[in-house]
C-alpha positions as CSV (number, residue, x, y, z in Angstrom):
1,M,-15.2,-19.8,2.7
2,V,-13.2,-22.4,4.7
3,K,-10.8,-21.1,7.3
4,I,-7.9,-22.8,9.1
5,Y,-6.8,-21.7,12.6
6,E,-3.1,-21.9,13.4
7,S,-1.0,-21.2,16.5
8,P,2.7,-21.3,16.3
9,D,3.2,-20.9,20.0
10,G,0.8,-23.4,21.5
11,G,-2.4,-21.3,21.6
12,K,-1.0,-17.9,22.8
13,T,-1.2,-16.4,19.4
14,V,-3.9,-17.5,17.0
15,Y,-4.0,-16.8,13.2
16,E,-7.0,-17.4,10.9
17,R,-6.1,-18.4,7.3
18,D,-8.4,-18.3,4.4
19,T,-7.9,-21.5,2.4
20,K,-8.9,-19.9,-0.8
21,T,-6.7,-16.8,-0.7
22,G,-4.1,-17.9,1.7
23,K,-4.5,-14.6,3.6
24,R,-3.6,-14.9,7.3
25,I,-4.7,-12.5,10.0
26,C,-3.9,-12.5,13.7
27,I,-7.1,-12.9,15.7
28,E,-5.6,-13.4,19.2
29,K,-2.3,-12.5,20.8
30,P,-0.9,-12.4,24.3
31,K,-1.5,-9.3,26.4
32,Y,1.5,-8.3,28.5
33,P,1.9,-5.4,30.9
34,D,3.8,-2.3,29.5
35,Y,7.0,-3.3,31.5
36,H,7.2,-6.7,29.9
37,L,10.3,-7.5,27.9
38,E,10.9,-10.5,25.7
39,D,14.3,-12.3,26.2
40,W,15.6,-10.9,22.9
41,E,14.6,-7.3,23.8
42,F,16.5,-7.6,27.2
43,H,19.5,-9.0,25.4
44,E,19.4,-6.1,22.9
45,I,19.2,-3.6,25.8
46,L,22.2,-5.1,27.4
47,E,24.2,-5.0,24.2
48,L,23.3,-1.4,23.6
49,A,24.3,-0.5,27.1
50,K,27.7,-2.3,26.6
51,E,28.2,-0.3,23.4
52,G,27.9,2.9,25.4
53,N,24.3,4.0,25.5
54,K,24.4,6.1,28.7
55,A,20.6,6.3,29.2
56,L,20.3,2.5,29.2
57,R,23.4,2.1,31.4
58,N,21.9,4.4,34.0
59,S,18.5,2.8,33.8
60,L,20.0,-0.7,34.2
61,K,21.9,0.5,37.3
62,D,18.6,1.8,38.8
63,V,16.9,-1.5,38.0
64,K,19.7,-3.5,39.5
65,L,19.6,-1.4,42.7
66,I,15.9,-1.8,43.0
67,Y,16.2,-5.5,42.4
68,K,18.8,-5.9,45.2
69,I,16.6,-3.9,47.6
70,V,13.5,-5.9,46.8
71,K,15.3,-9.3,46.8
72,E,17.1,-8.8,50.2
73,P,14.2,-9.7,52.5
74,Y,13.5,-12.8,50.5
75,E,17.1,-14.1,50.8
76,E,16.5,-14.5,54.5
77,W,13.9,-17.1,53.8
78,Y,16.3,-19.3,52.1
79,E,19.2,-19.2,54.6
């Protein structure tokens, strides 16, 4: 059985394809921490918050506050 290895994202995700059956399986994919968000996921969260999802709105307010608190000391470095 001959197999072809494919990666649509430059090696982060690797698929193995059987040349006889054409069946493709994922054999390697990126591992991210549980807080990781893809760009499309973050955009979707923002859209849902804009549409009125109160839980997401409140969570985003908290994230924004923490971001500002954490970012403040670093801003002094660039002044």
